[in-house]
C-alpha positions as CSV (number, residue, x, y, z in Angstrom):
1,M,24.3,0.6,20.6
2,S,20.7,1.7,20.9
3,H,19.4,3.6,24.0
4,L,15.9,3.2,25.3
5,Y,13.8,6.1,26.5
6,I,10.7,5.6,28.5
7,V,8.3,8.5,28.5
8,D,5.5,7.9,30.9
9,D,4.1,9.8,34.0
10,D,3.3,6.5,35.8
11,T,6.3,5.7,38.0
12,L,5.2,2.1,38.6
13,T,4.9,1.5,34.9
14,C,8.3,3.0,34.3
15,E,9.9,0.7,36.9
16,L,8.3,-2.4,35.2
17,L,9.4,-1.2,31.7
18,S,12.9,-0.6,33.0
19,I,13.2,-4.1,34.4
20,I,12.0,-5.6,31.1
21,A,14.3,-3.5,29.0
22,E,17.6,-3.3,30.9
23,P,18.9,-6.7,29.9
24,L,18.5,-5.7,26.2
25,F,19.7,-2.1,26.0
26,K,23.0,-0.3,26.8
27,S,21.1,2.3,28.8
28,V,17.5,3.0,29.8
29,T,16.4,6.6,30.6
30,V,13.1,7.4,32.2
31,F,11.2,10.7,31.7
32,N,8.1,11.1,33.8
33,D,7.6,14.6,32.2
34,A,7.3,14.6,28.4
35,G,8.3,18.2,28.3
36,D,11.8,17.2,29.7
37,F,12.1,14.5,27.1
38,L,11.5,17.0,24.3
39,N,14.6,18.9,25.4
40,H,16.7,15.7,25.0
41,A,18.5,14.7,21.8
42,V,17.4,11.3,20.5
43,N,19.6,9.4,18.0
44,D,18.4,7.5,14.9
45,D,18.9,4.0,16.4
46,D,17.3,4.8,19.8
47,V,13.9,3.4,20.9
48,V,11.2,5.4,22.6
49,L,8.4,3.8,24.7
50,L,5.8,6.6,24.6
51,D,2.7,6.8,26.7
52,L,-0.1,8.9,25.1
53,M,-2.0,10.0,28.1
54,M,0.2,12.4,30.2
55,P,-0.5,15.6,32.0
56,G,1.0,18.8,30.5
57,V,2.6,17.7,27.2
58,D,0.8,14.6,25.9
59,G,2.1,11.8,23.6
60,I,0.6,13.4,20.5
61,E,2.6,16.6,21.1
62,V,5.7,14.4,21.5
63,L,5.0,12.7,18.1
64,R,4.5,16.1,16.4
65,N,7.8,17.3,17.9
66,L,9.7,14.3,16.8
67,A,8.3,14.7,13.3
68,E,9.4,18.3,13.2
69,K,12.9,17.2,14.1
70,N,12.8,14.5,11.3
71,S,13.5,11.9,13.9
72,T,14.0,8.3,12.7
73,A,14.0,6.9,16.2
74,R,11.9,3.7,16.7
75,I,8.7,4.4,18.6
76,I,6.4,2.0,20.5
77,L,3.1,3.6,21.6
78,I,1.5,2.8,25.0
79,S,-1.8,3.8,26.4
80,G,-4.3,2.9,29.1
81,Y,-6.9,4.8,27.2
82,D,-9.3,3.8,24.4
83,Q,-7.9,1.4,21.8
84,S,-9.4,3.6,19.0
85,V,-7.3,6.6,20.3
86,L,-4.2,4.4,20.2
87,H,-4.9,3.4,16.7
88,S,-5.5,7.0,15.6
89,A,-2.2,8.0,17.2
90,E,-0.5,5.3,15.3
91,R,-2.0,6.4,11.9
92,L,-1.0,10.0,12.7
93,A,2.5,8.9,13.4
94,F,2.7,7.1,10.1
95,D,1.4,10.2,8.3
96,Y,4.1,12.2,10.1
97,G,6.7,9.8,8.6
98,L,7.7,8.4,12.0
99,K,8.9,4.8,12.6
100,I,6.3,3.1,14.6
101,E,7.3,-0.4,15.7
102,G,4.2,-1.4,17.7
103,Q,1.5,-0.4,20.2
104,F,0.4,-1.7,23.6
105,T,-2.6,-1.1,25.8
106,K,-2.1,-1.2,29.6
107,P,-1.7,-3.5,31.4
108,I,1.3,-4.5,29.3
109,S,2.2,-8.1,28.5
110,I,5.8,-8.6,29.6
111,D,6.4,-11.4,27.2
112,E,5.0,-9.6,24.2
113,L,6.9,-6.4,25.0
114,T,10.2,-8.3,25.5
115,E,9.7,-10.0,22.2
116,L,9.0,-6.8,20.4
117,L,12.0,-5.0,21.9
118,A,14.3,-7.9,20.8
119,T,12.8,-7.8,17.3
120,V,13.3,-4.0,17.1
121,L,17.0,-4.3,18.2
122,S,17.5,-7.1,15.6
123,K,16.0,-5.0,12.9
124,I,18.3,-2.0,13.8
125,C,21.3,-4.3,13.7
126,S,20.4,-5.7,10.3
127,E,19.8,-2.3,8.8
128,N,23.1,-1.0,10.1
129,I,24.9,-4.0,8.6
130,R,23.1,-3.4,5.3
131,N,24.0,0.3,5.3
132,I,27.7,-0.6,5.9
133,N,27.6,-3.0,3.0
134,T,25.9,-0.5,0.8
135,A,28.5,2.2,1.7
136,T,31.3,-0.3,0.9
137,H,29.9,-0.7,-2.6
138,T,29.0,2.9,-3.4
139,V,32.1,3.2,-5.6
140,T,30.5,0.8,-8.1
141,T,27.0,2.3,-8.0
142,P,26.5,5.2,-10.4
143,S,25.2,8.2,-8.6
144,K,23.0,9.1,-11.6
145,V,20.8,6.0,-10.8
146,I,19.9,7.4,-7.4
147,N,19.7,11.1,-8.4
148,F,17.9,10.7,-11.8
149,Q,15.0,13.2,-11.9
150,P,13.1,12.7,-15.2
151,N,11.5,15.6,-17.0
152,K,8.7,15.8,-19.6
153,D,11.0,15.2,-22.5
154,D,12.4,12.1,-20.8
155,L,8.9,10.8,-20.4
156,L,8.0,11.4,-24.0
157,N,11.2,9.9,-25.3
158,G,10.6,6.8,-23.1
159,I,7.1,6.4,-24.5
160,K,8.4,6.9,-28.1
161,N,11.1,4.3,-27.5
162,N,8.8,1.7,-25.9
163,E,10.7,1.8,-22.6
164,F,7.6,1.4,-20.5
165,V,6.7,-2.2,-19.5
166,L,4.1,-3.8,-17.3
167,H,4.4,-6.3,-14.5
168,Y,1.3,-8.3,-13.5
169,Q,0.3,-9.2,-9.9
170,P,-2.0,-12.2,-9.8
171,Q,-5.5,-12.2,-8.2
172,I,-6.9,-15.4,-6.9
173,N,-10.6,-16.4,-6.6
174,M,-10.9,-17.3,-2.9
175,K,-13.7,-19.8,-3.5
176,S,-12.3,-21.8,-6.4
177,S,-8.6,-21.0,-6.0
178,V,-8.3,-20.3,-9.7
179,L,-6.6,-17.3,-11.2
180,S,-9.2,-14.6,-11.3
181,G,-7.2,-11.9,-13.1
182,V,-4.1,-9.7,-12.7
183,E,-3.4,-6.0,-11.9
184,A,-1.1,-4.3,-14.4
185,L,1.6,-2.2,-12.8
186,V,3.7,0.1,-14.9
187,R,7.5,0.2,-14.8
188,W,10.0,2.3,-16.8
189,Q,12.8,0.2,-18.1
190,H,15.3,3.0,-18.7
191,P,18.3,2.2,-20.9
192,E,20.7,4.0,-18.5
193,H,19.0,4.1,-15.1
194,G,17.5,0.7,-15.0
195,L,14.0,-0.2,-13.7
196,I,12.2,3.0,-12.5
197,Y,9.0,2.7,-10.3
198,P,5.8,4.8,-10.7
199,D,6.6,7.1,-7.8
200,K,9.3,8.7,-10.0
201,F,7.1,9.4,-13.0
202,I,3.3,9.2,-12.5
203,Q,2.9,12.5,-10.7
204,L,5.3,14.0,-13.2
205,S,3.2,12.7,-16.1
206,E,0.1,14.2,-14.6
207,D,1.7,17.6,-13.8
208,T,3.2,17.9,-17.4
209,G,0.1,16.7,-19.2
210,V,1.8,13.5,-20.5
211,I,-0.6,11.2,-18.5
212,G,-3.0,10.8,-21.5
213,V,-0.2,9.6,-23.8
214,L,1.2,7.3,-21.1
215,T,-2.2,5.8,-20.4
216,E,-2.7,5.2,-24.1
217,E,0.7,3.4,-24.2
218,I,-0.2,1.3,-21.2
219,T,-3.6,0.4,-22.5
220,N,-2.1,-0.7,-25.8
221,I,0.3,-3.0,-24.0
222,V,-2.5,-4.4,-21.9
223,I,-4.8,-5.1,-24.8
224,T,-2.0,-6.7,-26.8
225,Q,-1.0,-8.9,-23.8
226,I,-4.6,-10.0,-23.2
227,E,-4.7,-11.1,-26.9
228,N,-1.4,-13.0,-26.5
229,W,-2.7,-14.8,-23.5
230,R,-5.9,-15.7,-25.3
231,R,-3.8,-17.2,-28.1
232,Q,-2.1,-19.4,-25.5
233,G,-5.5,-20.6,-24.3
234,S,-5.7,-18.4,-21.1
235,D,-8.4,-15.8,-20.6
236,V,-6.8,-13.4,-18.1
237,K,-8.8,-10.4,-17.0
238,V,-6.5,-7.3,-16.4
239,S,-7.0,-4.4,-14.1
240,V,-5.5,-1.1,-15.0
241,N,-5.3,2.1,-12.9
242,I,-6.5,5.3,-14.5
243,S,-5.9,8.8,-13.2
244,A,-8.2,11.7,-12.5
245,Q,-7.2,13.3,-15.8
246,N,-8.1,10.1,-17.7
247,I,-11.7,10.1,-16.5
248,T,-12.3,13.7,-17.7
249,T,-11.4,12.7,-21.3
250,L,-14.8,12.3,-23.1
251,S,-13.3,10.3,-25.9
252,L,-11.9,7.6,-23.6
253,P,-14.9,5.1,-24.0
254,E,-14.7,5.2,-27.8
255,Q,-10.9,4.9,-27.9
256,L,-11.0,1.8,-25.7
257,N,-13.9,0.3,-27.5
258,E,-12.2,0.8,-30.9
259,L,-8.9,-0.8,-29.5
260,M,-10.7,-3.8,-28.1
261,N,-12.7,-4.4,-31.3
262,K,-9.4,-4.2,-33.3
263,H,-7.9,-7.0,-31.1
264,K,-11.1,-8.9,-30.8
265,I,-11.0,-8.6,-27.0
266,P,-14.2,-8.9,-25.0
267,P,-14.7,-5.6,-23.0
268,S,-15.2,-7.6,-19.8
269,M,-11.5,-8.7,-19.9
270,L,-10.6,-5.1,-19.0
271,V,-11.1,-3.6,-15.5
272,L,-10.4,0.1,-15.0
273,E,-9.5,0.9,-11.4
274,V,-10.5,4.4,-10.2
275,T,-9.4,5.8,-6.8
276,E,-11.9,7.6,-4.7
277,S,-9.7,10.7,-4.7
278,A,-9.7,10.8,-8.5
279,L,-13.5,11.3,-8.4
280,M,-13.3,14.3,-6.2
281,G,-13.0,16.7,-9.1
282,N,-15.7,17.0,-11.8
283,L,-18.0,14.1,-10.7
284,T,-20.6,14.9,-13.4
285,L,-18.1,14.5,-16.2
286,S,-16.6,11.4,-14.6
287,L,-20.0,9.9,-14.2
288,D,-20.7,10.5,-17.9
289,I,-17.5,8.8,-19.0
290,L,-17.6,5.9,-16.5
291,T,-21.2,5.1,-17.3
292,R,-20.5,5.0,-21.0
293,L,-17.6,2.6,-20.3
294,R,-19.9,0.3,-18.5
295,L,-22.4,0.5,-21.4
296,K,-19.6,-0.7,-23.6
297,G,-18.9,-3.7,-21.3
298,V,-15.8,-2.5,-19.5
299,H,-15.7,-3.3,-15.8
300,L,-15.0,-0.6,-13.2
301,S,-13.3,-1.0,-9.8
302,I,-13.3,1.5,-7.0
303,D,-9.8,1.3,-5.7
304,D,-8.4,2.0,-2.2
305,F,-11.9,1.9,-0.9
306,G,-12.4,3.5,2.5
307,T,-9.6,6.1,2.2
308,G,-11.6,8.8,0.4
309,F,-14.2,11.3,1.6
310,S,-17.5,10.4,-0.1
311,S,-17.4,6.6,-0.7
312,L,-21.1,5.8,-0.2
313,S,-22.1,8.7,-2.5
314,Q,-19.8,7.5,-5.2
315,L,-20.9,3.9,-4.9
316,H,-24.5,5.0,-5.2
317,K,-23.9,7.1,-8.4
318,I,-21.3,5.2,-10.4
319,P,-21.9,1.7,-11.8
320,F,-18.9,0.0,-10.3
321,T,-18.6,-3.8,-10.7
322,E,-15.8,-4.3,-8.2
323,L,-14.9,-2.9,-4.7
324,K,-11.2,-3.1,-3.8
325,I,-10.5,-2.8,-0.1
326,D,-7.4,-0.7,0.7
327,Q,-4.4,-2.6,1.9
328,S,-4.0,-0.4,5.0
329,F,-7.1,-2.0,6.5
330,V,-6.2,-5.5,5.2
331,A,-2.6,-5.6,6.5
332,D,-3.4,-5.4,10.2
333,M,-6.9,-6.8,10.4
334,D,-5.7,-9.8,12.5
335,K,-4.3,-7.4,15.1
336,N,-6.6,-4.4,15.0
337,N,-10.3,-4.7,15.8
338,D,-11.1,-1.5,13.9
339,S,-9.5,-2.7,10.7
340,F,-11.2,-6.1,11.1
341,A,-14.6,-4.3,11.4
342,I,-13.9,-2.1,8.4
343,V,-12.9,-5.0,6.2
344,E,-15.9,-7.0,7.3
345,T,-18.2,-4.1,6.5
346,C,-16.7,-3.4,3.1
347,I,-17.2,-7.1,2.1
348,M,-20.8,-7.0,3.3
349,L,-21.4,-3.6,1.5
350,G,-19.9,-4.8,-1.7
351,H,-22.0,-7.9,-1.8
352,K,-25.2,-6.0,-1.0
353,L,-24.4,-3.8,-4.0
354,H,-23.8,-6.8,-6.2
355,M,-20.1,-6.1,-6.6
356,E,-17.1,-8.4,-6.5
357,V,-14.9,-7.6,-3.5
358,V,-11.1,-7.7,-3.9
359,A,-8.7,-7.5,-0.9
360,E,-5.2,-6.3,-1.7
361,G,-2.1,-6.3,0.4
362,I,-2.5,-9.9,1.8
363,E,0.9,-10.9,3.1
364,D,0.3,-14.0,5.2
365,K,-1.9,-17.0,5.6
366,A,-3.6,-15.7,8.8
367,I,-5.0,-12.7,6.8
368,Y,-6.0,-14.9,3.9
369,D,-7.9,-17.3,6.1
370,L,-9.8,-14.5,7.9
371,L,-10.8,-13.1,4.5
372,V,-12.0,-16.5,3.3
373,G,-14.1,-16.8,6.5
374,M,-15.6,-13.4,5.7
375,G,-16.6,-14.4,2.2
376,C,-14.2,-12.1,0.3
377,D,-14.2,-12.9,-3.4
378,V,-10.7,-12.2,-4.6
379,A,-7.2,-12.1,-3.0
380,Q,-4.2,-10.1,-4.1
381,G,-0.9,-9.6,-2.3
382,Y,2.6,-10.9,-1.7
383,Y,1.2,-14.0,0.0
384,I,-0.2,-14.9,-3.4
385,A,2.6,-13.6,-5.6
386,K,4.7,-10.5,-6.3
387,P,4.2,-8.6,-9.6
388,M,5.9,-10.5,-12.5
389,P,6.6,-10.0,-16.2
390,A,3.9,-11.3,-18.6
391,N,6.0,-14.2,-19.8
392,K,6.2,-15.6,-16.2
393,L,2.5,-15.6,-15.4
394,I,1.3,-18.8,-17.2
395,D,4.1,-20.9,-15.8
396,W,3.5,-19.4,-12.3
397,D,-0.2,-20.3,-12.6
398,S,0.6,-23.8,-13.6
399,N,2.8,-24.3,-10.5
400,R,1.1,-21.9,-8.1
401,L,-0.5,-24.5,-5.8
402,N,3.0,-25.4,-4.7
403,N,3.9,-21.8,-4.0
404,F,1.5,-21.1,-1.1
405,D,-0.7,-22.9,1.3
406,I,-4.4,-22.3,0.8
């Protein structure tokens, strides 16, 4: 059963937290000195209520120490200090790979903390049951599925054998509620190892120089699919992610233009999504290629906006038609004032620069309604729909008004 550790130099706060937590936990241990806590062994299923502002060893040092120990304990951050500091600490903890379950500013709401602690315990219990069930069935699960590490030859063979497929996540116009477009997400349908996700092969394809061939394969699938949808009477705009290496290939605009002419696809049906980080290399060469793409009618989206280092400079130089707000800001904008302000500013900035604004990572109606109120143009996320195979999209679109409340 989980143990709770309270790390806070304020004795009155510790007494209150103990009273709240004792009915829920097997044991509650208080540390008024964070240095003493660092010498204590914490188990994976334990929960830590951590104050940030402490004399001597502070909460940030505790987080760093837990990360160095690869701790998977559940952490709830507490602070009587500035909300922005609390938010920064939370982001730091996520970057460290720690499990952050929530945050509170002092004075603490007893009801909210009680509810959060109960939720965390329920989550731990569910995960333990799932792990037991998984362990029970390991004999039937081939280990090669888990341990498969593809190499360059695997990638090239997969492309040669047409094993790469695309799933499409719908995007909805927030004013008219009609299907605005889709984002194409690549998957590897391996004959032995099943469906493999991009984290297993995109970086590898870039490191081994296969990304150009893979992008060509993906683009061919996209253009063919747009043509198929048009034959069915549906004009579906498709967004495709391109890597940093793609936007240093001078022949890219001509290749795409030739392909779209061959399939009689209007260039405006294709949106190329470029991350801010991808533009940090040879910006002059990227500007050359991206400008020529726009001249040929292809639309350009700046993806994960707000997470890079020179956003405004890039918006000023490159002819983007779409601004895509990073989901890390969208996901908690109803709970975090900073995220709310960033999303609001991104929408305002995008509109001032005559760009369509897309919010990704929308997972519930509360976020959707906030974005509608802000005048956001396009919605994408699990609240709308999960990515799906191409043959499911038209049926989904026909029935989608029954799928979620807008």
